[in-house]
PyMOL Python script that loads the backbone (N, CA, C, O; Angstrom):
from pymol import cmd

cmd.read_pdbstr("""\
ATOM      1  N   MET A   1      83.281 109.487  97.512  1.00  0.00           N
ATOM      2  CA  MET A   1      82.757 108.152  97.340  1.00  0.00           C
ATOM      3  C   MET A   1      81.709 108.078  96.226  1.00  0.00           C
ATOM      4  O   MET A   1      81.686 107.099  95.480  1.00  0.00           O
ATOM      5  N   PRO A   2      80.842 109.086  96.093  1.00  0.00           N
ATOM      6  CA  PRO A   2      79.886 109.016  94.984  1.00  0.00           C
ATOM      7  C   PRO A   2      80.565 108.979  93.614  1.00  0.00           C
ATOM      8  O   PRO A   2      80.110 108.268  92.719  1.00  0.00           O
ATOM      9  N   LEU A   3      81.641 109.735  93.446  1.00  0.00           N
ATOM     10  CA  LEU A   3      82.344 109.762  92.155  1.00  0.00           C
ATOM     11  C   LEU A   3      83.007 108.417  91.878  1.00  0.00           C
ATOM     12  O   LEU A   3      82.974 107.931  90.747  1.00  0.00           O
ATOM     13  N   VAL A   4      83.602 107.818  92.890  1.00  0.00           N
ATOM     14  CA  VAL A   4      84.242 106.513  92.731  1.00  0.00           C
ATOM     15  C   VAL A   4      83.190 105.456  92.400  1.00  0.00           C
ATOM     16  O   VAL A   4      83.412 104.600  91.544  1.00  0.00           O
ATOM     17  N   THR A   5      82.060 105.517  93.073  1.00  0.00           N
ATOM     18  CA  THR A   5      80.971 104.577  92.805  1.00  0.00           C
ATOM     19  C   THR A   5      80.477 104.732  91.369  1.00  0.00           C
ATOM     20  O   THR A   5      80.244 103.740  90.680  1.00  0.00           O
ATOM     21  N   GLN A   6      80.320 105.962  90.924  1.00  0.00           N
ATOM     22  CA  GLN A   6      79.866 106.212  89.547  1.00  0.00           C
ATOM     23  C   GLN A   6      80.864 105.674  88.538  1.00  0.00           C
ATOM     24  O   GLN A   6      80.475 105.121  87.508  1.00  0.00           O
ATOM     25  N   ALA A   7      82.150 105.832  88.829  1.00  0.00           N
ATOM     26  CA  ALA A   7      83.179 105.304  87.927  1.00  0.00           C
ATOM     27  C   ALA A   7      83.041 103.786  87.789  1.00  0.00           C
ATOM     28  O   ALA A   7      83.151 103.247  86.687  1.00  0.00           O
ATOM     29  N   ALA A   8      82.803 103.106  88.901  1.00  0.00           N
ATOM     30  CA  ALA A   8      82.623 101.648  88.853  1.00  0.00           C
ATOM     31  C   ALA A   8      81.384 101.289  88.051  1.00  0.00           C
ATOM     32  O   ALA A   8      81.405 100.350  87.256  1.00  0.00           O
ATOM     33  N   LEU A   9      80.313 102.029  88.256  1.00  0.00           N
ATOM     34  CA  LEU A   9      79.072 101.759  87.522  1.00  0.00           C
ATOM     35  C   LEU A   9      79.243 101.953  86.018  1.00  0.00           C
ATOM     36  O   LEU A   9      78.533 101.337  85.224  1.00  0.00           O
ATOM     37  N   MET A  10      80.182 102.808  85.633  1.00  0.00           N
ATOM     38  CA  MET A  10      80.454 103.061  84.221  1.00  0.00           C
ATOM     39  C   MET A  10      81.483 102.084  83.652  1.00  0.00           C
ATOM     40  O   MET A  10      81.873 102.201  82.490  1.00  0.00           O
ATOM     41  N   GLY A  11      81.928 101.110  84.477  1.00  0.00           N
ATOM     42  CA  GLY A  11      82.850 100.094  83.988  1.00  0.00           C
ATOM     43  C   GLY A  11      84.306 100.337  84.290  1.00  0.00           C
ATOM     44  O   GLY A  11      85.161  99.576  83.837  1.00  0.00           O
ATOM     45  N   GLY A  12      84.614 101.371  85.038  1.00  0.00           N
ATOM     46  CA  GLY A  12      86.008 101.667  85.343  1.00  0.00           C
ATOM     47  C   GLY A  12      86.511 100.953  86.572  1.00  0.00           C
ATOM     48  O   GLY A  12      85.737 100.408  87.359  1.00  0.00           O
ATOM     49  N   ASN A  13      87.812 100.964  86.722  1.00  0.00           N
ATOM     50  CA  ASN A  13      88.440 100.480  87.947  1.00  0.00           C
ATOM     51  C   ASN A  13      88.508 101.651  88.910  1.00  0.00           C
ATOM     52  O   ASN A  13      88.501 102.808  88.489  1.00  0.00           O
ATOM     53  N   VAL A  14      88.574 101.357  90.186  1.00  0.00           N
ATOM     54  CA  VAL A  14      88.597 102.439  91.165  1.00  0.00           C
ATOM     55  C   VAL A  14      89.762 102.272  92.125  1.00  0.00           C
ATOM     56  O   VAL A  14      90.269 101.170  92.335  1.00  0.00           O
ATOM     57  N   ARG A  15      90.170 103.386  92.698  1.00  0.00           N
ATOM     58  CA  ARG A  15      91.145 103.390  93.781  1.00  0.00           C
ATOM     59  C   ARG A  15      90.774 104.532  94.698  1.00  0.00           C
ATOM     60  O   ARG A  15      90.196 105.531  94.270  1.00  0.00           O
ATOM     61  N   VAL A  16      91.108 104.378  95.943  1.00  0.00           N
ATOM     62  CA  VAL A  16      90.861 105.428  96.927  1.00  0.00           C
ATOM     63  C   VAL A  16      92.108 105.602  97.768  1.00  0.00           C
ATOM     64  O   VAL A  16      92.966 104.720  97.810  1.00  0.00           O
ATOM     65  N   GLY A  17      92.208 106.726  98.429  1.00  0.00           N
ATOM     66  CA  GLY A  17      93.325 106.982  99.322  1.00  0.00           C
ATOM     67  C   GLY A  17      93.319 108.424  99.758  1.00  0.00           C
ATOM     68  O   GLY A  17      92.779 109.292  99.072  1.00  0.00           O
ATOM     69  N   LEU A  18      93.918 108.675 100.894  1.00  0.00           N
ATOM     70  CA  LEU A  18      93.946 110.029 101.436  1.00  0.00           C
ATOM     71  C   LEU A  18      94.679 110.998 100.512  1.00  0.00           C
ATOM     72  O   LEU A  18      94.451 112.206 100.576  1.00  0.00           O
ATOM     73  N   GLU A  19      95.564 110.472  99.647  1.00  0.00           N
ATOM     74  CA  GLU A  19      96.261 111.356  98.722  1.00  0.00           C
ATOM     75  C   GLU A  19      95.323 111.890  97.632  1.00  0.00           C
ATOM     76  O   GLU A  19      95.649 112.863  96.953  1.00  0.00           O
ATOM     77  N   ASP A  20      94.162 111.252  97.468  1.00  0.00           N
ATOM     78  CA  ASP A  20      93.188 111.688  96.468  1.00  0.00           C
ATOM     79  C   ASP A  20      92.036 112.491  97.077  1.00  0.00           C
ATOM     80  O   ASP A  20      91.574 113.465  96.483  1.00  0.00           O
ATOM     81  N   ALA A  21      91.583 112.091  98.233  1.00  0.00           N
ATOM     82  CA  ALA A  21      90.458 112.759  98.891  1.00  0.00           C
ATOM     83  C   ALA A  21      90.527 112.472 100.386  1.00  0.00           C
ATOM     84  O   ALA A  21      90.933 111.386 100.800  1.00  0.00           O
ATOM     85  N   LEU A  22      90.136 113.434 101.175  1.00  0.00           N
ATOM     86  CA  LEU A  22      90.215 113.283 102.629  1.00  0.00           C
ATOM     87  C   LEU A  22      88.912 112.841 103.273  1.00  0.00           C
ATOM     88  O   LEU A  22      88.882 112.532 104.464  1.00  0.00           O
ATOM     89  N   SER A  23      87.839 112.807 102.501  1.00  0.00           N
ATOM     90  CA  SER A  23      86.544 112.543 103.128  1.00  0.00           C
ATOM     91  C   SER A  23      85.955 111.192 102.736  1.00  0.00           C
ATOM     92  O   SER A  23      86.346 110.570 101.749  1.00  0.00           O
ATOM     93  N   LEU A  24      84.997 110.769 103.559  1.00  0.00           N
ATOM     94  CA  LEU A  24      84.214 109.569 103.275  1.00  0.00           C
ATOM     95  C   LEU A  24      82.832 109.960 102.766  1.00  0.00           C
ATOM     96  O   LEU A  24      82.068 109.108 102.313  1.00  0.00           O
ATOM     97  N   GLY A  25      82.526 111.196 102.838  1.00  0.00           N
ATOM     98  CA  GLY A  25      81.230 111.726 102.435  1.00  0.00           C
ATOM     99  C   GLY A  25      81.078 113.120 103.009  1.00  0.00           C
ATOM    100  O   GLY A  25      82.015 113.663 103.594  1.00  0.00           O
ATOM    101  N   ARG A  26      79.924 113.688 102.846  1.00  0.00           N
ATOM    102  CA  ARG A  26      79.685 115.046 103.321  1.00  0.00           C
ATOM    103  C   ARG A  26      79.993 115.203 104.808  1.00  0.00           C
ATOM    104  O   ARG A  26      79.382 114.555 105.657  1.00  0.00           O
ATOM    105  N   GLY A  27      80.950 116.075 105.101  1.00  0.00           N
ATOM    106  CA  GLY A  27      81.271 116.403 106.471  1.00  0.00           C
ATOM    107  C   GLY A  27      81.911 115.292 107.287  1.00  0.00           C
ATOM    108  O   GLY A  27      81.981 115.392 108.512  1.00  0.00           O
ATOM    109  N   ARG A  28      82.375 114.244 106.638  1.00  0.00           N
ATOM    110  CA  ARG A  28      82.954 113.115 107.363  1.00  0.00           C
ATOM    111  C   ARG A  28      84.362 112.830 106.859  1.00  0.00           C
ATOM    112  O   ARG A  28      84.541 112.298 105.763  1.00  0.00           O
ATOM    113  N   LEU A  29      85.364 113.188 107.665  1.00  0.00           N
ATOM    114  CA  LEU A  29      86.752 112.970 107.276  1.00  0.00           C
ATOM    115  C   LEU A  29      87.159 111.526 107.512  1.00  0.00           C
ATOM    116  O   LEU A  29      86.787 110.917 108.514  1.00  0.00           O
ATOM    117  N   ALA A  30      87.924 110.994 106.581  1.00  0.00           N
ATOM    118  CA  ALA A  30      88.464 109.635 106.733  1.00  0.00           C
ATOM    119  C   ALA A  30      89.643 109.685 107.690  1.00  0.00           C
ATOM    120  O   ALA A  30      90.385 110.666 107.726  1.00  0.00           O
ATOM    121  N   THR A  31      89.808 108.634 108.456  1.00  0.00           N
ATOM    122  CA  THR A  31      90.932 108.563 109.381  1.00  0.00           C
ATOM    123  C   THR A  31      92.121 107.830 108.778  1.00  0.00           C
ATOM    124  O   THR A  31      93.241 107.954 109.273  1.00  0.00           O
ATOM    125  N   SER A  32      91.888 107.064 107.707  1.00  0.00           N
ATOM    126  CA  SER A  32      92.979 106.305 107.096  1.00  0.00           C
ATOM    127  C   SER A  32      92.578 105.846 105.694  1.00  0.00           C
ATOM    128  O   SER A  32      91.405 105.876 105.319  1.00  0.00           O
ATOM    129  N   ASN A  33      93.587 105.421 104.933  1.00  0.00           N
ATOM    130  CA  ASN A  33      93.317 104.815 103.631  1.00  0.00           C
ATOM    131  C   ASN A  33      92.469 103.566 103.813  1.00  0.00           C
ATOM    132  O   ASN A  33      91.553 103.305 103.033  1.00  0.00           O
ATOM    133  N   ALA A  34      92.781 102.800 104.844  1.00  0.00           N
ATOM    134  CA  ALA A  34      92.051 101.546 105.093  1.00  0.00           C
ATOM    135  C   ALA A  34      90.566 101.811 105.307  1.00  0.00           C
ATOM    136  O   ALA A  34      89.729 101.032 104.853  1.00  0.00           O
ATOM    137  N   GLU A  35      90.235 102.888 105.986  1.00  0.00           N
ATOM    138  CA  GLU A  35      88.823 103.218 106.200  1.00  0.00           C
ATOM    139  C   GLU A  35      88.140 103.523 104.867  1.00  0.00           C
ATOM    140  O   GLU A  35      86.998 103.122 104.645  1.00  0.00           O
ATOM    141  N   GLN A  36      88.831 104.224 103.995  1.00  0.00           N
ATOM    142  CA  GLN A  36      88.268 104.505 102.676  1.00  0.00           C
ATOM    143  C   GLN A  36      88.078 103.221 101.874  1.00  0.00           C
ATOM    144  O   GLN A  36      87.059 103.053 101.204  1.00  0.00           O
ATOM    145  N   VAL A  37      89.047 102.321 101.939  1.00  0.00           N
ATOM    146  CA  VAL A  37      88.945 101.050 101.215  1.00  0.00           C
ATOM    147  C   VAL A  37      87.760 100.243 101.737  1.00  0.00           C
ATOM    148  O   VAL A  37      86.970  99.721 100.950  1.00  0.00           O
ATOM    149  N   ARG A  38      87.631 100.136 103.069  1.00  0.00           N
ATOM    150  CA  ARG A  38      86.498  99.396 103.643  1.00  0.00           C
ATOM    151  C   ARG A  38      85.166  99.986 103.207  1.00  0.00           C
ATOM    152  O   ARG A  38      84.225  99.252 102.905  1.00  0.00           O
ATOM    153  N   THR A  39      85.087 101.304 103.174  1.00  0.00           N
ATOM    154  CA  THR A  39      83.840 101.978 102.807  1.00  0.00           C
ATOM    155  C   THR A  39      83.461 101.699 101.359  1.00  0.00           C
ATOM    156  O   THR A  39      82.337 101.280 101.083  1.00  0.00           O
ATOM    157  N   ILE A  40      84.400 101.928 100.421  1.00  0.00           N
ATOM    158  CA  ILE A  40      84.053 101.737  99.014  1.00  0.00           C
ATOM    159  C   ILE A  40      83.862 100.260  98.701  1.00  0.00           C
ATOM    160  O   ILE A  40      83.049  99.909  97.847  1.00  0.00           O
ATOM    161  N   ARG A  41      84.597  99.398  99.378  1.00  0.00           N
ATOM    162  CA  ARG A  41      84.397  97.958  99.177  1.00  0.00           C
ATOM    163  C   ARG A  41      82.970  97.561  99.554  1.00  0.00           C
ATOM    164  O   ARG A  41      82.315  96.831  98.811  1.00  0.00           O
ATOM    165  N   ALA A  42      82.489  98.035 100.696  1.00  0.00           N
ATOM    166  CA  ALA A  42      81.123  97.718 101.135  1.00  0.00           C
ATOM    167  C   ALA A  42      80.100  98.234 100.140  1.00  0.00           C
ATOM    168  O   ALA A  42      79.134  97.540  99.823  1.00  0.00           O
ATOM    169  N   VAL A  43      80.305  99.443  99.647  1.00  0.00           N
ATOM    170  CA  VAL A  43      79.372 100.025  98.670  1.00  0.00           C
ATOM    171  C   VAL A  43      79.345  99.184  97.400  1.00  0.00           C
ATOM    172  O   VAL A  43      78.273  98.822  96.916  1.00  0.00           O
ATOM    173  N   LEU A  44      80.518  98.873  96.861  1.00  0.00           N
ATOM    174  CA  LEU A  44      80.581  98.145  95.595  1.00  0.00           C
ATOM    175  C   LEU A  44      80.096  96.705  95.730  1.00  0.00           C
ATOM    176  O   LEU A  44      79.442  96.187  94.825  1.00  0.00           O
ATOM    177  N   GLU A  45      80.406  96.057  96.842  1.00  0.00           N
ATOM    178  CA  GLU A  45      79.895  94.701  97.049  1.00  0.00           C
ATOM    179  C   GLU A  45      78.379  94.709  97.173  1.00  0.00           C
ATOM    180  O   GLU A  45      77.715  93.783  96.706  1.00  0.00           O
ATOM    181  N   SER A  46      77.821  95.747  97.799  1.00  0.00           N
ATOM    182  CA  SER A  46      76.362  95.825  97.916  1.00  0.00           C
ATOM    183  C   SER A  46      75.696  96.000  96.555  1.00  0.00           C
ATOM    184  O   SER A  46      74.517  95.686  96.387  1.00  0.00           O
ATOM    185  N   LEU A  47      76.458  96.502  95.583  1.00  0.00           N
ATOM    186  CA  LEU A  47      75.948  96.664  94.221  1.00  0.00           C
ATOM    187  C   LEU A  47      76.246  95.442  93.345  1.00  0.00           C
ATOM    188  O   LEU A  47      75.922  95.426  92.158  1.00  0.00           O
ATOM    189  N   GLY A  48      76.863  94.424  93.941  1.00  0.00           N
ATOM    190  CA  GLY A  48      77.123  93.187  93.211  1.00  0.00           C
ATOM    191  C   GLY A  48      78.469  93.096  92.524  1.00  0.00           C
ATOM    192  O   GLY A  48      78.697  92.169  91.747  1.00  0.00           O
ATOM    193  N   PHE A  49      79.364  94.027  92.785  1.00  0.00           N
ATOM    194  CA  PHE A  49      80.684  93.996  92.159  1.00  0.00           C
ATOM    195  C   PHE A  49      81.591  93.021  92.878  1.00  0.00           C
ATOM    196  O   PHE A  49      81.503  92.857  94.095  1.00  0.00           O
ATOM    197  N   ASP A  50      82.476  92.364  92.112  1.00  0.00           N
ATOM    198  CA  ASP A  50      83.530  91.538  92.684  1.00  0.00           C
ATOM    199  C   ASP A  50      84.730  92.436  92.923  1.00  0.00           C
ATOM    200  O   ASP A  50      85.056  93.284  92.092  1.00  0.00           O
ATOM    201  N   ILE A  51      85.383  92.249  94.052  1.00  0.00           N
ATOM    202  CA  ILE A  51      86.530  93.065  94.413  1.00  0.00           C
ATOM    203  C   ILE A  51      87.801  92.240  94.203  1.00  0.00           C
ATOM    204  O   ILE A  51      87.903  91.105  94.670  1.00  0.00           O
ATOM    205  N   ALA A  52      88.762  92.828  93.495  1.00  0.00           N
ATOM    206  CA  ALA A  52      90.032  92.142  93.253  1.00  0.00           C
ATOM    207  C   ALA A  52      90.829  92.058  94.543  1.00  0.00           C
ATOM    208  O   ALA A  52      90.817  92.976  95.362  1.00  0.00           O
ATOM    209  N   SER A  53      91.519  90.938  94.706  1.00  0.00           N
ATOM    210  CA  SER A  53      92.442  90.809  95.831  1.00  0.00           C
ATOM    211  C   SER A  53      93.669  91.671  95.527  1.00  0.00           C
ATOM    212  O   SER A  53      93.861  92.083  94.383  1.00  0.00           O
ATOM    213  N   PRO A  54      94.500  91.948  96.532  1.00  0.00           N
ATOM    214  CA  PRO A  54      95.723  92.696  96.247  1.00  0.00           C
ATOM    215  C   PRO A  54      96.583  92.029  95.169  1.00  0.00           C
ATOM    216  O   PRO A  54      97.138  92.717  94.312  1.00  0.00           O
ATOM    217  N   ALA A  55      96.698  90.706  95.202  1.00  0.00           N
ATOM    218  CA  ALA A  55      97.495  89.996  94.198  1.00  0.00           C
ATOM    219  C   ALA A  55      96.872  90.144  92.808  1.00  0.00           C
ATOM    220  O   ALA A  55      97.590  90.343  91.828  1.00  0.00           O
ATOM    221  N   GLU A  56      95.561  90.051  92.717  1.00  0.00           N
ATOM    222  CA  GLU A  56      94.881  90.211  91.424  1.00  0.00           C
ATOM    223  C   GLU A  56      95.058  91.627  90.893  1.00  0.00           C
ATOM    224  O   GLU A  56      95.278  91.816  89.697  1.00  0.00           O
ATOM    225  N   ALA A  57      94.966  92.617  91.764  1.00  0.00           N
ATOM    226  CA  ALA A  57      95.143  94.004  91.337  1.00  0.00           C
ATOM    227  C   ALA A  57      96.568  94.242  90.838  1.00  0.00           C
ATOM    228  O   ALA A  57      96.769  94.906  89.821  1.00  0.00           O
ATOM    229  N   ARG A  58      97.563  93.696  91.556  1.00  0.00           N
ATOM    230  CA  ARG A  58      98.953  93.836  91.103  1.00  0.00           C
ATOM    231  C   ARG A  58      99.142  93.196  89.733  1.00  0.00           C
ATOM    232  O   ARG A  58      99.818  93.760  88.873  1.00  0.00           O
ATOM    233  N   ALA A  59      98.548  92.024  89.525  1.00  0.00           N
ATOM    234  CA  ALA A  59      98.670  91.345  88.230  1.00  0.00           C
ATOM    235  C   ALA A  59      98.021  92.168  87.120  1.00  0.00           C
ATOM    236  O   ALA A  59      98.589  92.301  86.036  1.00  0.00           O
ATOM    237  N   MET A  60      96.843  92.718  87.380  1.00  0.00           N
ATOM    238  CA  MET A  60      96.154  93.533  86.371  1.00  0.00           C
ATOM    239  C   MET A  60      96.963  94.769  85.989  1.00  0.00           C
ATOM    240  O   MET A  60      96.961  95.199  84.835  1.00  0.00           O
ATOM    241  N   LEU A  61      97.654  95.332  86.978  1.00  0.00           N
ATOM    242  CA  LEU A  61      98.407  96.563  86.752  1.00  0.00           C
ATOM    243  C   LEU A  61      99.874  96.323  86.412  1.00  0.00           C
ATOM    244  O   LEU A  61     100.620  97.266  86.150  1.00  0.00           O
ATOM    245  N   GLY A  62     100.281  95.058  86.419  1.00  0.00           N
ATOM    246  CA  GLY A  62     101.670  94.733  86.107  1.00  0.00           C
ATOM    247  C   GLY A  62     102.643  95.214  87.169  1.00  0.00           C
ATOM    248  O   GLY A  62     103.756  95.629  86.845  1.00  0.00           O
ATOM    249  N   LEU A  63     102.238  95.164  88.439  1.00  0.00           N
ATOM    250  CA  LEU A  63     103.085  95.628  89.532  1.00  0.00           C
ATOM    251  C   LEU A  63     103.750  94.454  90.234  1.00  0.00           C
ATOM    252  O   LEU A  63     103.244  93.332  90.212  1.00  0.00           O
ATOM    253  N   LYS A  64     104.882  94.726  90.853  1.00  0.00           N
ATOM    254  CA  LYS A  64     105.585  93.715  91.634  1.00  0.00           C
ATOM    255  C   LYS A  64     104.979  93.657  93.033  1.00  0.00           C
ATOM    256  O   LYS A  64     104.462  94.649  93.547  1.00  0.00           O
ATOM    257  N   GLY A  65     105.053  92.505  93.620  1.00  0.00           N
ATOM    258  CA  GLY A  65     104.666  92.360  95.015  1.00  0.00           C
ATOM    259  C   GLY A  65     105.841  92.679  95.918  1.00  0.00           C
ATOM    260  O   GLY A  65     106.977  92.795  95.458  1.00  0.00           O
ATOM    261  N   ARG A  66     105.563  92.820  97.201  1.00  0.00           N
ATOM    262  CA  ARG A  66     106.616  93.136  98.160  1.00  0.00           C
ATOM    263  C   ARG A  66     107.756  92.116  98.115  1.00  0.00           C
ATOM    264  O   ARG A  66     108.922  92.475  98.280  1.00  0.00           O
ATOM    265  N   ASP A  67     107.418  90.860  97.894  1.00  0.00           N
ATOM    266  CA  ASP A  67     108.430  89.800  97.870  1.00  0.00           C
ATOM    267  C   ASP A  67     109.363  89.897  96.668  1.00  0.00           C
ATOM    268  O   ASP A  67     110.385  89.212  96.632  1.00  0.00           O
ATOM    269  N   GLN A  68     109.034  90.731  95.683  1.00  0.00           N
ATOM    270  CA  GLN A  68     109.861  90.871  94.489  1.00  0.00           C
ATOM    271  C   GLN A  68     110.579  92.216  94.427  1.00  0.00           C
ATOM    272  O   GLN A  68     111.178  92.562  93.408  1.00  0.00           O
ATOM    273  N   VAL A  69     110.516  92.967  95.516  1.00  0.00           N
ATOM    274  CA  VAL A  69     111.161  94.279  95.566  1.00  0.00           C
ATOM    275  C   VAL A  69     112.246  94.253  96.633  1.00  0.00           C
ATOM    276  O   VAL A  69     112.019  93.811  97.760  1.00  0.00           O
ATOM    277  N   ARG A  70     113.412  94.726  96.265  1.00  0.00           N
ATOM    278  CA  ARG A  70     114.501  94.779  97.228  1.00  0.00           C
ATOM    279  C   ARG A  70     114.427  96.097  97.979  1.00  0.00           C
ATOM    280  O   ARG A  70     114.668  97.162  97.411  1.00  0.00           O
ATOM    281  N   LEU A  71     114.099  96.019  99.237  1.00  0.00           N
ATOM    282  CA  LEU A  71     114.018  97.211 100.080  1.00  0.00           C
ATOM    283  C   LEU A  71     115.325  97.390 100.842  1.00  0.00           C
ATOM    284  O   LEU A  71     115.912  96.426 101.333  1.00  0.00           O
ATOM    285  N   LEU A  72     115.764  98.628 100.929  1.00  0.00           N
ATOM    286  CA  LEU A  72     117.026  98.902 101.626  1.00  0.00           C
ATOM    287  C   LEU A  72     116.818  99.019 103.100  1.00  0.00           C
ATOM    288  O   LEU A  72     117.773  99.248 103.842  1.00  0.00           O
TER     289      LEU A  72
END
""", "prot")
cmd.dss("prot")
cmd.show_as("cartoon", "prot")
cmd.util.cbc("prot")
cmd.orient("prot")
């Protein structure tokens, strides 16, 4: 979380997930991706950052939404 916070402070975009890191901080394992998202969102909002909605993030990254993907 400190590295992700620093990246935001330096002007970067951030992402979190268990595939990148398993912890929420020293000695504290995350139980889910959602827990990591809630944690970093709270940190960044407390620093005055605006958080993109899922739709805004997809638009910024040029990704399709679930409604535009044909799932088998």
